[in-house]
C-alpha positions as CSV (number, residue, x, y, z in Angstrom):
1,M,14.4,-11.7,6.1
2,R,14.4,-14.2,3.2
3,I,11.8,-13.4,0.6
4,I,11.9,-17.1,-0.5
5,A,10.1,-17.9,2.8
6,Y,7.0,-16.3,1.3
7,M,6.9,-19.0,-1.3
8,N,6.7,-21.7,1.3
9,N,3.5,-20.5,3.0
10,A,0.8,-23.2,3.3
11,G,-1.9,-22.8,0.7
12,R,0.2,-20.8,-1.7
13,D,1.5,-22.2,-5.0
14,I,4.5,-21.0,-6.9
15,N,2.3,-19.0,-9.4
16,S,0.7,-16.9,-6.7
17,S,4.1,-16.2,-5.1
18,V,5.5,-15.1,-8.4
19,K,2.5,-12.8,-9.0
20,A,3.0,-11.2,-5.6
21,L,6.7,-10.7,-6.1
22,K,6.1,-9.2,-9.6
23,A,3.5,-6.8,-8.2
24,L,6.1,-5.4,-5.8
25,A,8.8,-5.1,-8.6
26,D,7.3,-1.9,-9.9
27,P,8.5,1.3,-8.0
28,R,5.0,2.9,-7.9
29,R,3.4,-0.2,-6.6
30,L,6.1,-0.6,-4.0
31,R,5.7,3.0,-2.9
32,A,1.9,2.5,-2.6
33,A,2.5,-0.6,-0.6
34,A,5.0,1.2,1.6
35,L,2.4,3.9,2.4
36,L,-0.1,1.3,3.4
37,G,2.5,-0.4,5.5
38,R,3.2,2.8,7.4
39,A,-0.5,3.7,7.9
40,S,-2.1,2.5,11.1
41,H,-5.5,2.4,9.4
42,P,-6.9,2.0,5.9
43,L,-6.2,4.7,3.4
44,C,-8.5,6.0,0.6
45,V,-7.3,6.3,-2.9
46,C,-7.3,10.1,-2.8
47,E,-4.9,10.1,0.2
48,I,-2.5,7.8,-1.6
49,V,-2.8,9.9,-4.8
50,D,-1.9,13.1,-2.9
51,A,0.9,11.4,-1.0
52,M,2.5,9.9,-4.1
53,R,1.8,12.9,-6.4
54,E,0.8,10.5,-9.1
55,S,-2.4,10.5,-11.2
56,Q,-5.5,8.8,-9.8
57,Y,-5.4,6.5,-12.8
58,N,-1.8,5.4,-12.1
59,V,-2.5,4.9,-8.4
60,S,-5.7,3.0,-9.0
61,R,-3.9,0.6,-11.4
62,C,-1.1,0.1,-8.9
63,L,-3.6,-0.7,-6.2
64,G,-5.5,-3.0,-8.5
65,A,-2.4,-5.0,-9.2
66,L,-1.5,-5.2,-5.5
67,C,-5.1,-6.4,-4.7
68,A,-4.9,-9.0,-7.5
69,A,-1.7,-10.3,-6.0
70,G,-3.2,-10.6,-2.6
71,I,-0.9,-8.1,-1.0
72,I,-3.5,-5.5,-0.1
73,K,-7.2,-5.6,0.4
74,K,-10.0,-3.2,-0.6
75,E,-13.0,-2.2,1.4
76,K,-15.9,0.0,0.2
77,K,-17.2,2.5,2.7
78,G,-19.9,4.5,1.0
79,R,-18.3,6.3,-1.9
80,W,-14.8,5.7,-0.6
81,A,-12.5,2.8,-1.5
82,M,-10.3,2.1,1.5
83,Y,-7.1,0.1,1.2
84,S,-4.9,-1.7,3.7
85,L,-2.2,-4.4,3.8
86,A,-3.8,-7.9,3.6
87,A,-3.2,-10.1,6.6
88,K,-2.8,-13.1,4.3
89,A,0.3,-11.4,2.6
90,G,2.4,-13.1,5.3
91,P,6.1,-12.4,5.2
92,L,5.7,-9.9,2.3
93,R,3.5,-7.9,4.7
94,E,6.4,-7.8,7.2
95,F,8.9,-7.0,4.4
96,I,6.7,-4.0,3.4
97,K,6.4,-2.8,7.0
98,R,10.2,-3.0,7.4
99,L,10.6,-0.7,4.4
100,V,9.0,2.1,6.5
101,L,9.3,1.2,10.2
102,P,11.1,2.4,12.2
103,V,12.4,4.7,9.4
104,P,11.7,4.9,5.7
105,C,14.0,2.9,3.4
106,C,14.7,5.8,1.0
107,G,14.2,9.5,0.3
108,M,11.3,9.0,-2.1
109,V,9.3,6.9,0.3
110,A,10.2,9.3,3.2
111,T,8.8,12.2,1.1
112,D,5.6,10.2,0.3
113,I,5.2,9.5,4.0
114,A,5.6,13.1,5.0
115,R,3.0,14.2,2.4
116,L,0.7,11.4,3.7
117,E,1.0,12.5,7.3
118,K,0.0,16.1,6.2
119,R,-2.9,14.7,4.2
120,L,-4.1,12.5,7.1
121,A,-4.3,15.6,9.3
122,L,-7.2,16.8,7.2
123,R,-9.4,13.8,8.1
124,K,-12.4,14.4,10.3
125,N,-13.2,11.8,12.9
126,G,-10.6,9.5,11.2
127,I,-12.4,9.6,7.8
128,C,-11.3,11.2,4.6
129,V,-13.8,13.9,3.7
130,I,-12.2,16.1,1.1
131,G,-11.5,13.9,-1.9
132,C,-8.6,14.3,-4.2
133,K,-6.6,17.5,-4.1
134,C,-4.6,16.6,-7.2
């Protein structure tokens, strides 16, 4: 897949494309995006924190940058902030999904995914109920 195709999407200018590509240039942000690409439903911050074994501060900053770049979206559900890949991310959304499906691209992402799957098993009725275990 050619990443340059992302820059040709209707309604996007070169500056927003550069912002999106820069957002993915950081390893932590790419790992967070990969977890969201693997998930079949939105994830809360604490689930991402536990999967990545990063501080809540670092994960929140990564998610904020990805949101600002239009790669992910944030939804508030009560006291939880839920994140998922944005549909408007276009080819970058598909690129992120290809990093993890059918198999993870690298060992670090595979480890993050394994921890995420264990963490998701703790959900009740599909909702995170335990908060951060970090």
